[in-house]
C-alpha positions as a printed Julia matrix, in Angstrom:
118×3 Matrix{Float64}:
 144.1   -59.7   -9.64
 141.75  -62.56  -8.68
 144.09  -63.41  -5.8
 143.8   -59.86  -4.53
 140.0   -59.96  -4.58
 140.05  -63.3   -2.79
 142.38  -61.89  -0.13
 140.15  -58.83   0.21
 136.99  -60.98   0.6
 138.66  -63.16   3.24
 139.77  -60.04   5.09
 136.22  -58.7    5.39
 134.54  -62.06   6.02
 136.95  -62.65   8.9
 135.41  -59.62  10.59
 131.93  -61.12  10.31
 133.11  -64.51  11.55
 134.77  -63.12  14.65
 132.26  -60.32  15.25
 130.13  -62.08  17.84
 133.07  -63.3   19.92
 134.94  -60.02  20.09
 134.74  -56.95  22.25
 133.98  -53.7   20.45
 134.77  -50.28  21.82
 133.13  -47.22  20.22
 134.09  -43.71  21.34
 132.71  -40.45  19.89
 135.53  -38.21  18.61
 134.18  -34.93  17.21
 131.97  -35.78  14.24
 133.35  -39.33  14.04
 133.23  -42.53  16.06
 136.49  -44.27  16.9
 135.99  -48.02  16.7
 138.29  -50.67  18.14
 137.5   -54.37  17.8
 139.48  -56.87  19.87
 140.25  -60.55  19.38
 139.27  -62.84  22.28
 142.97  -62.89  23.27
 142.85  -59.1   23.84
 144.85  -58.06  20.78
 143.35  -55.45  18.47
 141.67  -56.89  15.39
 140.62  -53.6   13.78
 140.83  -49.93  14.59
 139.41  -46.99  12.67
 136.69  -44.41  12.31
 133.06  -44.25  11.23
 131.14  -41.14  10.25
 127.61  -40.28  11.46
 126.14  -42.39   8.65
 128.2   -45.34   9.96
 130.4   -45.39   6.86
 134.1   -46.09   7.21
 136.0   -42.8    7.22
 139.64  -41.73   7.58
 142.17  -44.35   8.69
 141.36  -48.01   9.28
 143.86  -50.64  10.41
 143.51  -54.4   10.7
 145.76  -56.8   12.56
 146.39  -60.53  12.66
 145.57  -62.37  15.87
 149.25  -62.26  16.92
 149.14  -58.44  16.81
 151.09  -57.96  13.57
 149.69  -55.69  10.87
 147.33  -57.04   8.25
 146.14  -53.88   6.47
 146.35  -50.09   6.67
 143.6   -48.35   4.73
 141.97  -44.97   4.18
 138.32  -44.26   3.49
 136.41  -41.13   2.52
 132.78  -41.52   3.6
 132.8   -45.23   2.74
 134.87  -44.92  -0.45
 138.32  -46.49  -0.68
 140.91  -43.78  -1.33
 144.65  -43.34  -1.56
 147.31  -45.92  -0.83
 146.54  -49.05   1.16
 149.08  -51.58   2.43
 148.54  -55.29   3.06
 150.93  -57.65   4.88
 150.88  -61.42   4.48
 153.62  -64.01   4.92
 156.35  -61.35   5.04
 155.13  -59.72   1.83
 153.88  -56.15   1.77
 151.52  -55.18  -1.04
 150.71  -51.6   -1.99
 147.27  -50.98  -3.51
 146.33  -47.53  -4.81
 142.67  -46.53  -5.07
 141.16  -43.77  -7.18
 137.42  -43.08  -7.42
 136.79  -46.1   -5.16
 138.47  -48.43  -7.68
 141.86  -50.13  -7.78
 144.28  -48.07  -9.82
 147.41  -50.15  -9.2
 148.76  -53.08  -7.2
 152.43  -53.67  -6.51
 154.55  -55.73  -4.17
 156.84  -53.61  -2.02
 160.51  -54.6   -2.04
 161.34  -55.81   1.51
 164.96  -54.63   1.17
 163.93  -51.09   0.21
 161.13  -50.94   2.82
 162.09  -51.66   6.45
 158.4   -51.61   7.51
 157.69  -54.79   5.54
 158.43  -56.99   8.51
 155.65  -55.43  10.62
């Protein structure tokens, strides 16, 4: 579990580290704001939605610099909800959140899940 928290911390600190060098695009979409953050090489770093209070809301996706997926997440007014997926070194990890807390963590079998290689 400590490894997961470390991975999670690195994931969010990487946003802060790259934040000043990257281009951000914010577009109003109904009651939300669609946010896209790009790496200096033009690839998408993160894409998702913020609500009026600037809390993460609905889907949020993160990508490695080469364009491959890093994380697919869902938020409800800033709270982590539902099933999230993380990709690292060919391994896909499924994390389930309930009441903004981790309920379960499991590695997804790459043979049973063709999306693992994304």
